[in-house]
C-alpha positions as CSV (number, residue, x, y, z in Angstrom):
1,M,-9.0,12.5,23.3
2,G,-10.2,8.9,22.6
3,E,-9.7,6.4,19.8
4,S,-12.3,8.3,17.8
5,E,-9.5,11.2,17.2
6,A,-6.9,8.8,16.4
7,E,-9.0,6.8,13.5
8,P,-9.3,9.9,11.2
9,E,-5.7,10.4,11.4
10,E,-5.0,6.6,10.7
11,A,-7.1,7.2,7.8
12,N,-5.5,10.0,6.3
13,N,-1.9,8.0,7.2
14,R,-3.4,5.1,5.0
15,V,-4.6,7.6,2.2
16,I,-1.2,9.1,2.1
17,E,0.6,5.9,1.9
18,E,-1.2,4.9,-1.4
19,I,-0.6,8.0,-2.8
20,I,3.4,7.9,-2.3
21,A,3.1,4.2,-3.5
22,V,1.4,5.5,-6.7
23,Q,4.0,8.2,-7.1
24,R,6.9,6.0,-6.6
25,E,5.9,3.2,-8.9
26,F,5.2,5.6,-11.7
27,Y,8.4,7.7,-11.2
28,F,10.6,4.8,-10.8
29,E,8.8,2.3,-13.5
30,N,6.5,4.2,-15.8
31,K,7.7,7.7,-16.4
32,N,5.9,7.8,-19.6
33,K,2.6,7.3,-18.4
34,E,1.3,10.5,-16.4
35,S,-2.5,10.2,-17.5
36,E,-2.4,6.8,-15.6
37,R,-0.7,7.8,-12.9
38,R,-3.0,11.0,-12.4
39,R,-6.0,8.3,-12.9
40,K,-4.8,6.0,-10.0
41,L,-4.3,9.4,-7.9
42,R,-7.9,10.5,-8.6
43,E,-9.1,7.1,-7.5
44,I,-7.7,7.3,-4.3
45,I,-8.8,10.8,-3.6
46,D,-12.3,10.4,-4.5
47,R,-12.6,7.0,-2.3
48,A,-10.8,9.1,0.8
49,T,-13.2,12.1,0.2
50,P,-16.8,11.8,1.4
51,L,-19.2,13.4,-1.3
52,K,-20.9,16.6,-0.4
53,G,-24.4,17.1,0.0
54,Q,-25.3,13.8,0.8
């Protein structure tokens, strides 16, 4: 149980925080912009997920 095990968890926490921020922003400010919210969430997920087969 070294630092290397904590790093992926910290990265996951940052991704979760970004997702929550986007969800809050669009819930409170942009309720009619569902497609924009989905696009931003997809960008966060794509950035955080390594591509398979490479």
